[in-house]
C-alpha positions, 0 to 999 in steps of 0.5 A: 655365262660370259656370252649371256652377260655380253648379249644382255649388255649388248641388248641394253646398249642397243635399247639405250641407244635407240631411246637416246636417238628417239628422245633427241629427235623429239627434242629437236623437232619440238624446238624447231616447232617452237622457234618457228612459232616464235618467228611467226609471232615476231613477224605478226608483231612487226606487221601490226606496228606498221598497219593502219588502225582498224577503227577510224572513230574515237573510242569515247562517244562525244556528242556535239550539239 
């Protein structure tokens, strides 16, 4: 009986450990993806501040006669 309890406990601990490692790995991977995306967005915003305007004409249409 004691051996059965120990083996069930060992199996449960092994399952918990592997699940914990998998979840931890997924969390690290997702934070790496989101921080990489944040850095990319920050670079894009900085570049848009320094790039020239795409249109050279004013947005309102004024006709001079």
